[in-house]
N, C-alpha and C positions, 0 to 999 in steps of 0.2 A: 444547537452550538454558537457559541456566537463569534461573528469572522472575527474581532479582533484578537481572537487565541491565536491566529497564523495555522495557516490548512497544514503545515509538518503539527501543529500538537493535534491539530483538528483528528487529521488521520490518525495521528495516535491514541488518541480516544475512544476512537471510531470503532479501528480493527481490535482493540483491548478488550470493549464491551461484548462485539460478538466473539472474537474468537478465542480469548483467555493466553493468548499467547505466552510461550514458554520463553519465547525472546520475541524478539519486533524492533526492527532498527527503519527510520525512513530518512531516505538523502535528499534529498530538494541539489536535482538537475538541471534547474532552469536555466541555468546562462549558458549550460553546453547547450542549451536549443533557441538562445536565443537567436530572431530574424527569423524562421525556420517556425512552418504550419501551428497554427495552439497557443505559439509561445509570447506571453504578452508582458508591458510593459510593468516591471515591479515583481517579475516572473509568479514562482509559485503555480507553474501549470505540469513541471513534468516532475518528476518521482519515480527515484528506484528505494523498494520496499521490500524486505527480509521478513518472515512468517515463520515461527514455528509453534504447530500447534499439533495438540491432539486432534483436536477436533478434524484436521483432514486426514486420518487414521481411513482406511477401505474409499475414499474419495478419489479419481480422478486430475485430471492437470484442468483441467475445463469447468466440474464441479469445481475443484477448490479454487478457482479465477469465480466462477456465479460466488461463491460466498463473498471473498472479497470484495468483487466490484457492486455485492448489494449492500454491503455495508458501511461503503462512500458510495452510494448517488446524490447525495446534497451535495458532494462536494463537489462531481461530476457536471451535477445543473450549476452549479455554481463558477466554475471553469477550470477546473482542474481536466486537464486534456490529454495526461499518459502517466501509466504508470508501467515500471518494467517490474513484474512480484518475482522474486524467488519463493517457493509457498511448498514447507516441508513438514513432516512431522519430528520427532523430539527425534527417533528413529532411523532416519533419512539422513537426517543434520549428525546426528554422532555417526555415523556411516562417510561423510563424508569428510567430515570436520577431521575421522582419524588416518 
């Protein structure tokens, strides 16, 4: 996947392909981590990601994180430093929203 797309767009594409989410929100939080470990000039190192997917059904928290991390392994290898993940099934997300 081209580096010219921008990391947020690549994250969206990779997570969408792997997990077919009903809802996906990717937020670049790199500016909040400027000067911290792993932060790079130009950002694109720290993200908050919400994924709502049926693929999480029956999976525990660690398994869900592993699914996302596996989808983003190339991004971690190329400078992605940190993800704050919120991972839910559609039913879990509906319960939180109500």
